[in-house]
C-alpha positions as CSV (number, residue, x, y, z in Angstrom):
1,M,0.0,0.0,0.0
2,P,1.6,3.4,-1.0
3,G,2.4,5.6,1.9
4,S,2.2,2.7,4.4
5,A,4.7,2.1,7.2
6,T,5.8,-1.1,5.5
7,E,6.7,0.8,2.4
8,A,8.7,3.4,4.4
9,A,10.6,0.7,6.2
10,R,11.5,-1.0,3.0
11,R,13.0,2.2,1.7
12,F,15.3,2.3,4.7
13,S,16.4,-1.3,4.5
14,P,20.0,-2.0,5.5
15,Y,20.4,-3.2,2.0
16,A,19.2,0.0,0.3
17,P,21.9,2.0,-1.4
18,V,23.1,5.0,0.6
19,G,22.1,7.4,-2.2
20,S,18.5,6.2,-1.9
21,V,18.2,7.5,1.7
22,V,20.4,10.6,1.6
23,R,18.2,13.6,1.3
24,R,20.8,16.4,0.9
25,P,24.5,16.8,0.3
26,T,26.9,16.1,3.1
27,P,28.2,19.3,4.7
28,T,32.0,19.5,4.3
29,L,34.8,21.7,5.5
30,P,38.5,21.8,4.7
31,P,41.0,20.8,7.4
32,S,42.1,24.5,7.7
33,A,38.6,25.5,9.0
34,G,38.5,26.6,12.6
35,L,36.3,25.0,15.3
36,R,34.0,28.0,15.5
37,E,33.4,27.8,11.7
38,A,32.6,24.1,12.0
39,L,30.1,24.8,14.8
40,E,28.5,27.5,12.6
41,W,28.1,24.9,9.8
42,L,26.6,22.3,12.2
43,D,24.1,24.9,13.5
44,R,23.2,26.4,10.1
45,D,22.7,23.0,8.5
46,A,21.0,21.5,11.6
47,V,23.3,18.4,11.5
48,D,25.4,16.6,14.1
49,A,28.4,16.0,11.9
50,V,30.5,17.6,9.2
51,A,32.9,15.8,6.8
52,V,36.5,17.1,6.7
53,V,37.6,17.0,3.0
54,D,40.9,17.8,1.3
55,P,40.1,20.8,-0.9
56,A,42.5,19.9,-3.7
57,S,41.5,16.2,-4.1
58,G,38.0,16.1,-2.6
59,E,39.1,13.1,-0.6
60,P,37.5,12.6,2.8
61,L,40.0,13.0,5.7
62,G,37.7,12.5,8.6
63,I,34.5,13.6,10.3
64,L,33.8,16.1,13.1
65,T,30.8,15.4,15.2
66,L,29.0,17.5,17.8
67,R,29.9,14.8,20.4
68,D,33.6,15.3,19.5
69,V,33.3,19.0,20.2
70,I,31.5,18.4,23.5
71,K,34.0,15.8,24.8
72,R,37.3,17.0,23.4
73,V,36.8,20.8,23.5
74,T,34.1,21.9,25.8
75,L,34.6,19.4,28.6
76,A,38.3,19.6,28.2
77,G,38.3,23.3,28.7
78,S,39.7,24.3,25.3
79,G,38.7,27.4,23.4
80,L,36.5,27.6,20.4
81,D,39.1,29.5,18.3
82,L,41.2,26.4,17.8
83,P,41.9,25.2,14.2
């Protein structure tokens, strides 16, 4: 039945291609971006993570999550102006 919960669950199957469930482009930042800039991206895009990507090659280098910021910066007493 179209619009049913079963149909919705089938779309989000663990066997579904990632592209079929991703609704928007992944936010990315270069490694040179500061922590404050990363937090602004997270807030503006209403996401919990941002991919760190090499600007020249486009290769992913890592991911920065909101949890990383809380644990490694805020709770550790570091400043937000760190690279």
